[in-house]
N, C-alpha and C positions, 0 to 999 in steps of 0.2 A: 147834896151838901156842898160840893165843890163849886156849884154855880153861886151859892150864897157867899162863899168866901171870896170869889173872884168878882162878884157884883154883876154877874151875867143874868139875863132874864131866862127863866126856866119854867116848865110846866110838866106835871105828871098826869098822865091820862090812864085811868084803869081800863083794862080791856076784858076782864073776866077772871076765870080761875083755871089753873093747870089741871089737865085730865089726871084723875087718879089720886091727886094729893089735895085738891081743893085749896091750894095756895093762891093768893092773888097774883095776877100778872098784869103788867102795864108797860107803857112807854114813858120815858123821861126825855123831853125835848129841851134843847138849849140853843140859844141864839147869841149872836154878837152883841156887843154893847149898843144900846139905843135902837134895837130892832124888835121891840116888844110887839108892835102892830103886825109885823110879818110872822112872828112866832104864833100869836093868837090866831091869825088868819089860817095858817097851816094846821094848827091843832083843831080848828073848827072843821076843816076839810077832812081830817082823819076820823073825826067822830062821826 
């Protein structure tokens, strides 16, 4: 939510569930202003 308020590009990547609790786990990545291409390229490498 902070990324939306600040106008920063952000993406959430689900990575699975926590052992024992079955709660969802993931990464939230944020980048500097006007760095959407770098953020998406990095997120694609993580997946």
